[in-house]
C-alpha atoms as one frame of an Amber mdcrd trajectory, in Angstrom:
protein
 134.170  28.306-136.219 131.256  26.005-136.965 130.867  22.775-135.014 129.168
  19.881-136.775 126.989  17.118-135.430 127.136  13.778-137.214 124.204  11.498
-136.527 124.474   7.783-137.167 121.276   5.766-137.387 121.699   2.101-136.532
 119.356  -0.792-135.850 121.377  -3.758-134.617 124.589  -4.224-136.566 127.568
  -3.387-134.370 130.044  -3.902-137.240 128.342  -1.216-139.370 128.156   1.104
-136.374 131.845   0.656-135.541 132.829   1.222-139.172 130.699   4.365-139.339
 132.165   5.822-136.143 135.716   5.012-137.279 135.055   6.693-140.614 133.861
   9.881-138.928 136.794   9.893-136.510 139.262   9.680-139.433 138.048  12.960
-140.943 140.557  15.785-141.145 138.060  18.300-139.764 138.025  17.713-136.026
 135.408  20.071-134.570 132.396  17.758-134.446 130.338  15.537-132.194 128.677
  12.244-133.014 125.158  11.282-132.024 124.136   7.645-132.298 120.433   6.959
-132.866 119.509   3.371-132.103 116.313   2.350-133.859 115.631  -1.053-132.330
 113.792  -2.785-129.527 116.868  -4.914-128.806 117.820  -3.996-125.219 121.081
  -5.964-125.325 122.325  -4.082-128.406 121.358  -0.754-126.821 123.197  -1.500
-123.568 126.242  -2.889-125.393 126.436   0.266-127.515 126.312   2.494-124.442
 129.041   0.483-122.724 131.230   0.480-125.828 131.036   4.233-126.475 130.557
   5.711-122.996 134.171   6.909-122.713 134.447   8.388-126.197 134.411  12.175
-125.864 133.301  12.625-129.492 130.041  10.750-128.840 127.735  13.535-127.732
 124.615  11.485-127.191 123.181   8.008-127.662 119.428   7.980-128.030 116.970
   5.220-128.663 113.767   5.174-130.648 111.214   2.413-130.657 111.565   0.524
-133.880 108.648   0.252-136.236 110.702  -1.791-138.693 111.725   1.189-140.826
 114.515   3.792-140.471 112.080   6.714-140.798 111.235   6.830-137.114 114.894
   7.103-136.116 115.503   9.715-138.798 112.563  11.781-137.577 113.871  11.563
-133.994 117.107  13.204-135.111 115.208  15.976-136.858 113.066  16.604-133.767
 116.193  17.298-131.723 116.934  20.289-133.934
């Protein structure tokens, strides 16, 4: 069976991130992992995200990219992992 990886790109909005993760977790297909890509220089948001999701077994990885003000850098970081 195929396992999927869902990547969520976020900059600093915890409400959007929580809604996105909840939406993925509600899917009927259950063989997946989630990777969160944080595209911000905000250290507090990064640390809060790690603390909030560290015990969630569906979150495969949380990575951080240095923000250049656009989502492209975070998107390219996801592509580089594969």
